[in-house]
Wavefront OBJ file of the C-alpha trace (Angstrom):
o trace
v 1.234 15.511 38.180
v 3.163 13.915 35.316
v 2.170 10.443 36.549
v -1.502 11.422 36.652
v -1.271 12.881 33.147
v 0.426 9.740 31.880
v -2.300 7.546 33.402
v -4.999 9.689 31.794
v -3.331 9.328 28.399
v -2.959 5.548 28.811
v -6.565 5.007 29.889
v -7.813 7.285 27.094
v -5.857 5.275 24.553
v -7.228 1.983 25.948
v -10.787 3.314 25.769
v -10.258 4.561 22.207
v -8.721 1.262 21.116
v -11.703 -0.612 22.581
v -14.040 1.544 20.519
v -12.004 0.804 17.385
v -12.257 -2.929 18.027
v -15.988 -2.768 18.778
v -16.709 -0.718 15.664
v -14.363 -2.584 13.326
v -15.915 -3.959 10.150
v -15.788 -7.787 10.437
v -15.009 -8.386 6.748
v -13.523 -5.199 5.287
v -12.616 -6.932 2.022
v -16.337 -7.143 1.268
v -16.420 -3.345 1.000
v -13.955 -3.373 -1.906
v -15.232 -3.197 -5.480
v -12.310 -4.057 -7.810
v -14.309 -2.914 -10.842
v -14.086 0.723 -9.754
v -11.653 2.526 -12.039
v -11.903 0.032 -14.914
v -13.970 2.306 -17.181
v -10.794 3.722 -18.720
v -9.078 4.123 -22.066
v -5.836 5.744 -23.294
v -7.581 9.016 -24.109
v -9.418 9.257 -20.793
v -8.134 7.859 -17.510
v -10.928 6.974 -15.135
v -8.677 5.048 -12.770
v -6.693 2.790 -15.122
v -7.256 -0.169 -12.796
v -8.126 -3.788 -13.452
v -9.999 -6.263 -11.200
v -7.013 -8.032 -9.678
v -7.492 -11.223 -7.692
v -4.614 -11.775 -5.271
v -3.575 -12.354 -1.684
v -1.643 -9.552 0.084
v 1.964 -9.504 -1.149
v 1.268 -12.456 -3.447
v 3.748 -13.313 -6.169
v 1.135 -13.130 -8.941
v -2.138 -11.382 -9.677
v -4.968 -12.672 -11.845
v -7.518 -10.797 -13.919
v -10.138 -11.400 -16.592
v -8.760 -10.237 -19.928
v -10.981 -8.250 -22.283
v -8.220 -6.478 -24.234
v -6.178 -8.114 -26.940
v -2.845 -9.705 -26.042
v -0.326 -6.962 -25.340
v -2.942 -4.264 -24.686
v -2.093 -2.433 -21.448
v -5.815 -1.849 -20.869
v -6.242 -5.547 -20.232
v -9.723 -5.184 -18.703
v -12.153 -2.356 -19.476
v -15.644 -2.113 -18.056
v -17.312 -1.230 -21.359
v -15.967 -4.367 -23.111
v -18.379 -7.227 -23.751
v -16.007 -10.147 -24.442
v -13.478 -12.017 -22.320
v -10.451 -13.635 -23.954
v -9.018 -15.451 -20.949
v -8.227 -15.500 -17.248
v -4.765 -13.997 -17.163
v -1.858 -14.182 -14.764
v -0.471 -10.661 -14.613
v 2.274 -8.573 -13.020
v 1.120 -5.305 -14.559
v 1.669 -2.151 -12.437
v -0.196 0.164 -14.831
v -1.496 0.159 -18.421
v 1.251 2.601 -19.417
v 3.978 0.280 -18.093
v 2.108 -2.739 -19.493
v 2.756 -6.323 -18.425
v 5.466 -8.967 -18.262
v 5.676 -12.734 -17.803
v 1.981 -13.307 -18.434
v -0.082 -16.260 -19.646
v -3.812 -16.993 -19.751
v -6.291 -19.854 -19.416
v -9.610 -19.836 -21.272
v -12.361 -22.513 -21.144
v -14.229 -23.163 -24.381
v -16.693 -25.667 -25.837
v -17.472 -26.850 -29.356
v -14.861 -26.682 -32.084
v -11.218 -27.013 -31.045
v -9.679 -23.554 -31.500
v -7.244 -21.252 -29.767
v -6.865 -17.760 -31.279
v -7.835 -14.941 -28.940
v -10.651 -13.784 -31.232
v -12.115 -17.250 -31.846
v -12.053 -18.298 -28.195
v -13.435 -14.981 -26.856
v -16.861 -15.125 -25.219
v -19.552 -12.550 -24.617
v -20.236 -11.783 -20.934
v -22.431 -9.498 -18.861
v -21.645 -7.669 -15.629
v -24.923 -9.122 -14.326
v -23.264 -12.547 -14.296
v -19.911 -11.330 -12.981
v -18.682 -11.256 -9.365
v -15.479 -9.383 -8.561
v -13.876 -9.485 -5.115
v -10.240 -9.041 -4.061
v -10.106 -12.754 -3.221
v -12.478 -14.192 -5.850
v -13.692 -13.634 -9.388
v -16.384 -15.421 -11.367
v -18.051 -14.864 -14.716
v -20.466 -16.703 -16.991
v -19.045 -17.143 -20.502
v -22.202 -17.330 -22.545
v -20.709 -18.372 -25.893
v -19.308 -21.510 -24.257
v -21.963 -21.992 -21.545
v -19.169 -22.182 -18.960
v -18.887 -20.559 -15.552
v -15.285 -19.631 -14.714
v -14.163 -18.960 -11.133
v -10.756 -18.187 -9.672
v -9.289 -17.658 -6.214
v -5.600 -17.006 -5.440
v -2.894 -18.468 -3.250
v 0.490 -16.931 -2.444
v 2.175 -18.142 -5.631
v -0.607 -19.879 -7.542
v -4.327 -19.859 -8.199
v -7.203 -22.317 -8.207
v -9.672 -22.187 -11.081
v -13.041 -23.887 -11.159
v -14.617 -24.316 -14.594
v -18.226 -25.517 -14.662
v -18.973 -27.025 -18.065
v -22.195 -28.013 -19.842
v -23.027 -31.466 -21.172
v -20.574 -31.612 -24.051
v -18.339 -34.067 -25.869
v -16.134 -31.145 -26.818
v -15.037 -29.272 -23.693
v -11.606 -27.656 -23.641
v -9.378 -25.114 -22.047
v -6.771 -23.078 -23.891
v -3.391 -22.068 -22.455
v -1.843 -19.027 -24.136
v 1.821 -18.301 -23.298
v 1.792 -15.063 -25.354
v 4.208 -13.931 -28.029
v 7.815 -12.638 -28.134
v 9.148 -16.014 -27.043
v 7.311 -18.832 -25.272
v 7.268 -22.593 -24.811
v 4.690 -25.273 -23.989
v 4.909 -28.911 -22.942
v 1.805 -31.118 -22.606
v 2.150 -34.151 -20.308
v -1.121 -36.128 -20.726
v -0.118 -38.914 -18.319
v 0.001 -36.343 -15.495
v -2.851 -34.047 -16.631
v -0.206 -31.363 -16.710
v 0.980 -28.466 -18.882
v 4.263 -26.647 -18.341
v 5.827 -23.739 -20.158
v 7.290 -20.292 -19.985
v 6.689 -16.779 -21.249
v 9.461 -14.310 -22.012
v 7.190 -11.404 -22.919
v 7.861 -8.029 -21.323
v 7.201 -4.418 -22.280
v 9.810 -2.225 -20.587
v 13.547 -2.373 -19.934
v 16.033 -5.049 -20.943
v 15.266 -8.266 -19.095
v 18.088 -10.424 -20.413
v 17.380 -14.122 -19.901
v 13.965 -13.431 -18.354
v 11.464 -16.290 -18.289
v 8.236 -16.733 -16.338
v 7.951 -20.499 -15.891
v 4.552 -21.954 -15.099
v 2.944 -25.302 -14.436
v -0.767 -26.102 -14.696
v -2.447 -29.214 -13.340
v -6.015 -30.379 -13.917
v -8.074 -32.943 -12.034
v -9.539 -34.451 -15.210
v -7.604 -36.552 -17.759
v -6.879 -35.009 -21.156
v -8.495 -37.158 -23.859
v -7.560 -34.808 -26.710
v -4.839 -32.233 -26.887
v -2.612 -30.268 -29.205
v 0.132 -27.697 -29.011
v -0.113 -24.647 -31.238
v 2.360 -22.158 -32.592
v 1.593 -18.719 -34.000
v -1.592 -19.299 -36.063
v -1.546 -23.079 -36.515
v -1.911 -26.318 -34.597
v 1.253 -28.439 -34.587
v 0.008 -31.966 -35.126
v 1.566 -34.625 -32.904
v 3.698 -32.145 -30.953
v 3.642 -32.294 -27.159
v 6.547 -29.906 -26.710
v 7.085 -26.735 -28.693
v 9.100 -23.508 -28.570
v 8.641 -20.420 -30.711
v 7.466 -16.836 -30.900
v 3.881 -17.496 -29.754
v 3.009 -20.911 -28.302
v 0.165 -22.495 -26.411
v -1.902 -25.617 -25.841
v -5.480 -26.829 -26.064
v -6.589 -29.805 -23.956
v -10.004 -31.432 -24.133
v -12.394 -33.905 -22.563
v -16.072 -34.789 -22.429
v -18.128 -33.284 -19.597
v -21.546 -33.754 -18.087
v -23.852 -30.855 -17.270
v -22.532 -29.030 -14.213
v -19.246 -30.950 -14.136
v -16.425 -28.970 -12.549
v -12.821 -29.087 -13.736
v -10.066 -27.498 -11.659
v -6.951 -26.240 -13.456
v -4.543 -24.964 -10.862
v -1.094 -23.634 -10.181
v 1.658 -21.445 -11.575
v 5.136 -20.316 -10.625
v 7.470 -17.427 -11.306
v 10.961 -18.841 -10.747
v 12.155 -22.112 -12.263
v 13.920 -24.550 -9.964
v 13.961 -28.315 -9.332
v 10.784 -29.522 -7.654
v 8.752 -26.482 -8.683
v 5.833 -28.476 -10.015
v 5.350 -30.416 -6.811
v 5.562 -27.259 -4.693
v 2.891 -25.484 -6.710
v 0.576 -28.481 -6.868
v 0.680 -28.712 -3.069
v -0.005 -24.995 -2.641
v -2.776 -24.977 -5.220
v -4.705 -27.743 -3.447
v -4.625 -26.300 0.062
l 1 2 3 4 5 6 7 8 9 10 11 12 13 14 15 16 17 18 19 20 21 22 23 24 25 26 27 28 29 30 31 32 33 34 35 36 37 38 39 40 41 42 43 44 45 46 47 48 49 50 51 52 53 54 55 56 57 58 59 60 61 62 63 64 65 66 67 68 69 70 71 72 73 74 75 76 77 78 79 80 81 82 83 84 85 86 87 88 89 90 91 92 93 94 95 96 97 98 99 100 101 102 103 104 105 106 107 108 109 110 111 112 113 114 115 116 117 118 119 120 121 122 123 124 125 126 127 128 129 130 131 132 133 134 135 136 137 138 139 140 141 142 143 144 145 146 147 148 149 150 151 152 153 154 155 156 157 158 159 160 161 162 163 164 165 166 167 168 169 170 171 172 173 174 175 176 177 178 179 180 181 182 183 184 185 186 187 188 189 190 191 192 193 194 195 196 197 198 199 200 201 202 203 204 205 206 207 208 209 210 211 212 213 214 215 216 217 218 219 220 221 222 223 224 225 226 227 228 229 230 231 232 233 234 235 236 237 238 239 240 241 242 243 244 245 246 247 248 249 250 251 252 253 254 255 256 257 258 259 260 261 262 263 264 265 266 267 268 269 270 271 272 273 274
């Protein structure tokens, strides 16, 4: 009797499992809308989420940034300007972020401040998926796209016909550093910014490669460009690199890392180009 009952249970489970497989959604990630819960503010929580782009258990997450640097509500649905594509480790707006930096494509005048580089955008020209994000930045006539890897990310920036195309790297305030290496189309740096606890000696090191040579470039510190400087350390540092582009030309900044160790740049470049 027990054997018969056991066989019935086994066959029932096999039949049920077959139904699960037959009825499984082929691409469940397509059912996810990362923008749900982003219509929030400190006085009214409507989810307090942000449209993260990441692989499962990835070291970093990425998000479009509409809020000002340091604002825990880094992306809100009712905003109409984007300030950058930001690497983030933020668990919630109340806890805020740590070890972040951002990349922002611009055209026209060489500039870097978060207000000057910000661009108007519309949700009609925005695609948000767990594995991909894209947006049209109308003030710069640039389409920005990003997709993640385990420890890095690949950006694709589609520029217009312009002699003055750029992208800005912002390492945030409260201690940061930037090094521009034009011969390698590379920018390295670190951010020490964090919002909670005492993270003694904390640094988020990063490395960014591009597949187009830098023809113009400058480091910046606080509110000013630092003429002739390729390496700089201070409270709030960053870089602007530029080049001429043809209509529809795609430039691919890529890579980042969280822990500094010998050979890091090569590791991330390899991962970013897979």
